[in-house]
N, C-alpha and C positions, 0 to 999 in steps of 0.2 A: 449458536454459529459464532466461530471466532474469527475476528477480523483484525489483521496487523498492518499498518501502513509504515513502510520504510521511507523516510524523506529527510530532506535537509532545510534548513532555513531559507535559503535564497533560491528555492525551487518553485516556479509557478506552476508547474504541472502537479507537483505535489499538493499544492493548495487546491487545484481543481479536484483532485481525488478526494480530498478531505471534505470539501465543499459538497461534492456528489453524495457522499456518504451521509453528511449531515441532512442535506435536503430529503433524503430517503429515511431518515430516523434509524440509521444503522449505527450501532455502538461499535467503536474501534479503538485500537490502541496504536499509539504513535510511537515510532522508534527513530531517533534522530541520529543518523548515521554520521552526521558532521561532528557531533559532540560526544558520541557514545561509542568507543572502540568496540565493545561487545557487540552492539548492534549491527556494525559494520562487518564484523565478522560472521555474524549470524546470517546477515543478509547474503553474503557472498556463498556461504554454506548451503543455504536453502535455495537460493536462486541462480547462483552462478554468476550474478549481476554486480557490477560496480556502481552503475547508475541508479538513479531513484526518478520517479516513484517506482516501488514495488509493492504491490498489495497481495496478501496471502489470505485467502478466504478458505478455512477449513482444509488447509494444506495445498490448496490450488494456487499456483503463482501466476499474477498478472503483472506484466512489465508495462510501465507507462500509464497513460490515462486512456484505457481501452474500455469505453463505455459499453459496447456489446458484451465483452467478457464479463465486466462488472455486473451488469444486468442478469446475465446468465448464471453466474455463481451466487449471486444474492437472491435470485428468483424474483426478479423485478419485471414486470411486463412493460 
């Protein structure tokens, strides 16, 4: 399972997503759109979003800190 979190430094909802993933022992990659122009362009291309957090789980795009969708795509009960 590939999990990527697009986030920025001063984003409390990004922190919540990352905390949620850590609590469930999910390995993930962080892409900081505030510092990395390529990550920002990739975010827009893959999700159509400018805001963060955006989590992509095996190609499925989740905007914001959406616990039901995170659990669904991560197969967490």
